[in-house]
N, CA, C and O of each residue as an XYZ file, in Angstrom:
296
protein
N     111.014     90.871     97.639
C     109.505     89.993     97.839
C     110.410     88.889     96.714
O     111.333     89.047     95.914
N     109.719     87.939     97.086
C     110.068     86.838     95.374
C     108.149     86.270     95.160
O     107.330     85.834     95.968
N     108.068     86.646     93.303
C     106.508     86.029     93.217
C     107.177     84.610     92.988
O     108.233     84.017     92.769
N     105.535     84.461     93.235
C     106.362     82.416     92.914
C     105.518     82.570     91.406
O     105.522     83.553     90.664
N     104.968     81.566     91.259
C     105.338     80.633     89.509
C     103.764     80.915     88.358
O     103.679     80.900     87.130
N     102.626     81.173     89.523
C     101.069     80.305     89.316
C     100.196     82.295     89.123
O      99.832     82.794     90.187
N      99.993     83.109     87.873
C      99.597     84.233     87.588
C     100.588     84.632     87.204
O     100.197     85.589     86.536
N     101.968     84.614     87.092
C     103.173     85.382     86.884
C     102.839     87.189     86.141
O     103.105     88.384     86.269
N     102.190     86.337     85.465
C     101.743     87.297     84.567
C     100.968     88.857     84.929
O     100.749     89.797     84.165
N     100.760     88.755     85.936
C      99.066     89.403     86.690
C      99.986     89.818     88.157
O     100.558     88.853     88.664
N     100.121     90.838     88.691
C     100.764     91.011     89.622
C      99.646     90.968     91.033
O     100.097     90.709     92.148
N      98.523     91.185     90.869
C      97.202     91.518     91.478
C      96.631     89.577     91.653
O      95.997     89.035     92.558
N      97.050     89.164     90.714
C      96.595     87.720     91.508
C      97.847     86.181     91.057
O      97.342     85.093     90.780
N      98.619     86.268     91.057
C     100.416     85.640     92.174
C     100.290     85.699     92.634
O      99.206     86.164     92.985
N     101.474     85.208     93.631
C     101.040     84.936     95.024
C     102.565     85.509     95.500
O     103.329     84.709     94.960
N     103.253     86.329     96.117
C     103.964     86.059     96.900
C     105.021     85.728     98.194
O     104.454     86.020     99.247
N     105.866     85.404     98.330
C     106.644     85.379     99.079
C     107.330     86.718     99.961
O     107.848     87.696     99.422
N     107.223     86.544    101.142
C     107.470     88.031    101.746
C     108.104     87.313    102.786
O     107.797     86.269    103.363
N     109.684     88.615    102.977
C     110.749     87.489    104.562
C     110.138     88.988    105.764
O     110.144     90.216    105.679
N     109.637     87.881    106.882
C     109.021     88.719    107.889
C     110.597     89.209    108.427
O     111.675     88.644    108.615
N     110.167     90.315    108.529
C     111.259     90.928    109.916
C     110.669     90.771    111.547
O     109.588     91.330    111.732
N     111.062     90.313    112.318
C     110.073     90.141    113.844
C     110.642     90.616    114.672
O     111.469     90.390    115.555
N     109.610     91.901    113.919
C     110.440     93.340    115.358
C     110.925     93.065    116.592
O     112.034     93.323    117.061
N     109.556     92.258    117.299
C     109.784     91.620    118.885
C     109.180     90.238    118.931
O     108.478     89.526    118.213
N     109.974     90.170    120.499
C     108.712     88.445    120.511
C     109.168     88.684    122.029
O     109.617     89.582    122.741
N     108.783     87.335    122.094
C     109.111     86.668    124.165
C     108.542     85.767    123.845
O     107.796     85.326    122.971
N     109.231     85.449    125.094
C     109.419     83.344    125.059
C     107.937     82.775    125.549
O     106.948     83.388    125.952
N     108.130     81.648    125.391
C     106.859     80.568    125.192
C     105.888     81.237    125.873
O     104.866     81.875    125.624
N     107.034     80.618    127.540
C     106.629     81.159    128.983
C     105.335     82.190    129.142
O     104.340     82.110    129.863
N     105.795     83.293    128.080
C     105.341     84.539    128.301
C     103.901     85.222    127.110
O     103.570     86.336    126.704
N     103.450     83.933    126.946
C     102.982     84.247    125.801
C     101.505     84.280    126.138
O     100.822     83.644    126.941
N     101.192     85.407    125.097
C      99.425     86.590    126.103
C      98.104     86.444    125.376
O      97.146     87.104    125.778
N      97.914     85.234    123.830
C      97.076     84.841    123.550
C      95.909     83.911    124.742
O      95.772     83.054    125.615
N      95.219     85.095    123.747
C      93.832     83.856    125.278
C      92.894     83.415    124.554
O      91.885     83.832    123.984
N      93.337     82.680    124.673
C      91.961     80.968    123.822
C      90.223     81.746    124.420
O      89.829     82.216    125.488
N      89.679     81.553    123.222
C      88.419     82.324    123.083
C      87.673     83.446    123.075
O      86.466     83.662    122.964
N      88.509     84.031    123.196
C      88.243     86.016    123.422
C      88.103     87.067    122.569
O      88.233     88.291    122.549
N      87.693     85.860    121.645
C      87.284     86.441    120.118
C      88.963     87.403    119.350
O      89.109     88.609    119.154
N      90.078     86.103    119.062
C      90.993     86.886    118.353
C      91.394     86.046    117.235
O      91.237     84.844    117.449
N      91.855     86.350    116.136
C      91.551     86.005    115.137
C      92.536     85.309    115.292
O      93.413     85.767    116.023
N      92.775     83.763    114.570
C      94.805     83.414    114.743
C      93.971     82.163    113.513
O      92.924     81.539    113.680
N      94.820     82.152    112.444
C      94.737     81.318    111.737
C      95.737     80.158    111.837
O      96.794     80.493    112.372
N      95.668     78.998    111.489
C      97.853     77.874    111.051
C      97.304     78.172    109.669
O      97.644     77.059    109.267
N      96.911     78.556    108.912
C      96.790     78.975    107.681
C      98.755     79.747    107.416
O      99.197     80.722    108.024
N      99.485     78.947    106.412
C     100.209     80.249    106.499
C     100.202     81.601    105.498
O     100.976     82.551    105.616
N      99.465     81.506    104.792
C      98.547     82.958    104.141
C      97.829     83.155    105.765
O      97.736     82.355    106.696
N      97.411     84.511    105.631
C      96.890     84.972    106.656
C      96.836     86.270    106.992
O      97.844     86.882    107.345
N      95.034     87.095    106.871
C      95.427     88.473    107.267
C      94.795     89.477    108.136
O      93.628     89.550    107.750
N      94.977     90.275    109.102
C      94.634     91.116    109.571
C      93.330     92.224    109.541
O      92.537     92.819    110.271
N      93.792     92.004    107.936
C      92.625     93.742    107.052
C      92.084     94.129    108.416
O      92.414     95.022    109.197
N      90.569     92.596    108.496
C      89.146     92.874    108.451
C      89.520     92.606    110.458
O      88.394     92.848    110.894
N      90.154     92.369    111.368
C      90.425     91.729    112.513
C      90.923     92.542    113.278
O      92.063     92.412    113.723
N      90.014     93.681    113.604
C      90.075     94.813    114.627
C      91.088     95.350    116.520
O      92.070     95.804    117.108
N      89.582     94.701    116.545
C      90.181     93.803    118.011
C      91.439     92.938    118.106
O      92.218     93.170    119.031
N      91.679     92.059    117.320
C      92.778     91.615    117.151
C      94.104     92.614    117.180
O      94.844     92.735    118.156
N      94.274     93.398    115.739
C      94.330     94.632    116.078
C      95.340     95.152    117.157
O      96.555     95.323    117.251
N      94.309     95.304    117.861
C      93.975     96.604    119.137
C      94.720     95.374    120.465
O      95.000     95.660    121.629
N      94.819     94.517    120.028
C      94.921     93.584    121.565
C      96.107     93.634    121.570
O      96.837     94.026    122.480
N      96.596     92.940    119.774
C      98.433     92.513    119.408
C      98.966     94.221    120.224
O      99.615     94.195    121.270
N      98.538     95.695    119.495
C      99.041     96.785    119.845
C      99.095     96.800    121.305
O     100.247     97.069    121.644
N      98.333     96.624    122.300
C      98.618     97.332    123.540
C      99.289     96.321    124.223
O      99.873     96.594    125.272
N      99.283     94.637    123.551
C     100.020     93.913    124.982
C     101.678     94.072    124.667
O     102.650     94.154    125.419
N     101.520     94.076    123.057
C     103.123     94.247    122.250
C     103.988     95.766    122.659
O     105.149     95.810    123.067
N     103.062     96.977    122.421
C     102.709     97.758    122.671
C     103.643     98.781    121.590
O     104.338     99.743    121.918
N     103.399     98.209    120.146
C     103.665     98.187    118.736
C     102.254     99.468    118.036
O     101.224     99.485    118.710
N     102.287    100.206    117.060
C     101.689    100.752    116.370
C     102.011    100.134    115.303
O     103.151    100.148    114.840
N     100.858     99.411    114.707
C     101.437     99.168    113.167
C     100.925    100.708    111.708
O     101.392    101.111    110.643
N      99.677    101.058    112.665
C     100.250    101.833    111.734
C     101.492    102.777    110.844
O     101.811    103.200    109.733
N     101.918    102.711    112.434
C     103.357    103.286    112.321
C     104.770    102.653    112.369
O     105.752    103.254    112.804
N     104.782    101.904    112.082
C     105.602    100.019    111.655
C     105.281    100.341    110.178
O     106.163    100.486    109.331
N     103.853    100.450    109.908
C     104.161    100.106    108.129
C     103.737    101.259    107.130
O     103.513    100.970    105.955
N     103.640    102.372    107.517
C     104.210    103.585    106.562
C     105.873    103.881    107.087
O     106.497    104.904    107.367
N     106.043    103.139    107.070
C     107.896    103.044    106.980
C     108.261    103.018    105.964
O     107.295    102.441    105.465
N     108.901    103.175    105.184
C     109.979    102.795    104.027
C     110.487    101.247    104.170
O     111.307    100.790    103.374
């Protein structure tokens, strides 16, 4: 992880750049997003799913993944 340049003295206030390891991918033709289904979608660079239970459940079901299990791996 790379800490960005502002608030570098405070780990809680600074920004972090994090590499993403994609564990699953599909072609655009097989995309599963459902327009106006109440799923969280954020075009911003920064986004959080922490309060988006419906979206988390959708992703876990559609992609056969378990985020709790994935996040517990060191």
